[in-house]
N, C-alpha and C positions, 0 to 999 in steps of 0.2 A: 555417680554410679559406681556401684558396688558388685562383680555378679562372679560367684563361685560357677566353674565348667568342667565338666568330666569329658574324656573321649576311653571309649576302652573297645575300638571299635573293629583292631586289627592286631597284630600279635604288639605293638605298642599299646602304651598306657599310660594317659597322664591326666597332670590336674593343675587347675591355675583359675588366679580368685584375678579378676581385672578391679582397680582401684581407679578410676578418677586420670585414666589413659594410661597406667603402668600394669603391664604385667609380673606377674611372679609365676611362676609354672616349675611343676618337676615333670620328669616324662622318663619311662625306663622303657626297652624291651624286653619284653616280660609272657611270654606264651605260656598258657596255663593256670597264671597265677597271678591274673588282673585282681582278683579276689583278696587273697594276700596283701599287696601294694598300694589298693588306691585309698583306704583308708587314711595309711600312713601317710602317702602324698598331699590327702585334703587336709591334715592336720599341721604340714610342715610349709605348705604354702600359707594357709590360714597366720600360722603364730609367725611368720616371717612378715606377713603384711600387718602387724599388729591390730588383725582388726578380730571383733567376733562373729558368731552367726548371725548373732540380732540386730547388727548391723549390714546385713546385705540385702538388696535390693531386690535379687534376683538368681536363681539356675539354669543352666544350659546345658545341652547333652548332646554327645554327637551320637544320633538318635537311627543311623546308620545309611545307608548297608554298612553291610560287615558279618564279622563271625557273631552267630547265632548267642551261644554263650558269652562274648565279651557285651553284645548289645545289653541283652538282658542284665548283666551284673551295673552296667552304668543305671539303666534305668533304675533299677532297682534301690541304687544308692541315694539316685535324684530325687525318686516318689519319696523316699525315707527322710529325707531332707527338708523335700517339700511340704509334706504332712504336716511333719513337726514342728516347723515353721512358720509356717501357712504361708511361704514364698511361691511370686508367679516360677513356673520351669519353660523355658524353651527350647523344645526339640530343634535339633539344626542337622541339615544335611551330610554326612561324612562326605561325600564326593565337594561339594561346597565348600568346606571346609578345606578340603587338600589343594581348590584353584581358587581361592584367595589370598595366598600371597605371592601368587603368581603377578596378580594384579599390582604390587607392588611396585616392580620395576617394567610392566609391562601395561598398562592402565586401558588402551587401544584394544588388547589381544583379544581373542576368543579362545577360549583356552578347554580340551579337552584331559577330563581327567579316567583316568583308567584303573580299577582295582581288580585282583586277582578276585573272583569268586568260586574258585577251584570247579572239580566236574565238568572241565573244558569250556568252561564261562569267564566272563566279565562281567564288574562293574560300571556302568559309565556313565558319562555327562558329557554337555560340551556347554560352556556358562561364556558370557558378556557383562561385563559393568553399566549397570542402568543409573537410571536417575537417583542422584542423592548418594551414589555409589554402592544401591546396591546390586547384588550380583542377580543375575537373569539366565534364566536355560533358553537354550537354542535348542539343544534335545536334554527333555526333563530324563531323571536321574532312571535307570535301566540295565536287565540283566540280558544277554545275550550271549550270541558266538561271538569270537574277532571278529568272523568273516561280516559276520552282517554288521556290526560297526563301521565297519571298512566301508561297506557299502553304500552302507549310510550318510555318511562321512563325505566320501569319496561326491556322494551325487549331491551334493551342499553348494558342496566348492568354498571352501573354507578361503579365503585370501591370507590372512594372517593367522597361524595356529599353533598355540605353543599344546605343549604336553605335562603331564604329569602324574605323578603314581607308579605303584609297583606294576602294575599290568602292561606296564611297558617294559620290562626283565621278559616277560612270555614271548615277545616276537622282535629283536634287536632291529628288524628290518621296517618299522614303524614311522620313522622318522620319513625316510626317504620313499615310502607309502604312502604317504598320507601330508610329503611337503612339507614337517612342520619344522618352523623357523628352529625351536628349541626344547628339547626334555630338558624340565629341571629335576634335580638331583632329590628333591623331595620325597623318601616313598610310604610317608606316615603323616596322616593327622594329626594337629595336636590344641591340648585341649585352651590353649591360650587365642586360636583362633576362631576356634568353637565360641568363646567371651566374645570375641569382636563381632563376630554376627547373630547373636543375641541382641545387643545394646539397643538397635531401636524397636525392639520388639517388646523390648520391659520397659523404654521408656515411651512406647506409644500405648503402654498397658494390654498388649496384646498376649501375655504370659498365660500359661491353660494350669489347672489346677494339678494336684499328683494325681488323682486317678483318672484324668484326660487323655494321659501322654503313653506311648505305647513305642518298642521299636520299629522301625523300618524294616518289612522284610520284603525286598522284591520277589523272594522265591516266595511266594502261597502257600505252594504244596509240603517246603518242607517245613515251615513255622508249623502248618499244620501240622505235620507226623511230630515236631517235637512237643505241641499242645497237648496231642491225642496220649504221646508217652507219658505227659506227665499227670492226666487225666487217669491215664490208666493206674499210675502208680500211687496216686490218691486212693483212687476205688480198691487197688488191694489192698489198700494201709488202711482203710476203714469195714473192710472186709474182715480184715486179720483182729481189731478192734473189735469188732462183733461180737468175734469166735469168742477171743479170749473172754469179753464180760458173758459171753452165754455158759461158756467155762464153771468161768470164778463164780458162776449163782448159785446159790443155795437150792438145793432141792427143797419142792415143796411136798410140805406132811400129807 
């Protein structure tokens, strides 16, 4: 099994190739430069693996939640590769990607993943390990205030809760407030974990076509605003083009 995976959902950017149990990965903290570093990373991991793009069985990417620009960049790269190579694509939750390595040391844990969503909100979810090692949500990926998350998690009454993600930096008292066993030092998702989470879907032929995948925006109102802005830019460009064509057209005799 050979899977190329990407992540650009946070200020960290990474690319990885999974080849029959081995992961080759590149990661860098590159705020606002993901589009510049992602392709070189892809080339590096492919070259180091000794594989060609034609050898791949599938593609995967961290589909969100996360940075709107970063999600669109990773999705765009993956869609281009998927369409060109005719490969299945697996979109993976960024929050699930963060949770996965915690289960390596604590397989029976409940894992609370929190990401800073800005605007006084957080992205969060709670996972447990289910059958065949797949992660199962106790609380699905969502966006809310920190207070709303605390209320929901306390009401559930977890006995063994671990934490991971940069969202814990927003409130140093969270470990005590939620009676957490431990908070992981991991702050950012990594493409290697994205690849691992995609294996099962690729094996079961559950991957999607390039035109079926899209970023996961938990803030639909902001996502819509981005789409509206892009539509407005395209409309303006079309109008300018039409005006230029009209100006250049020869006058009728």
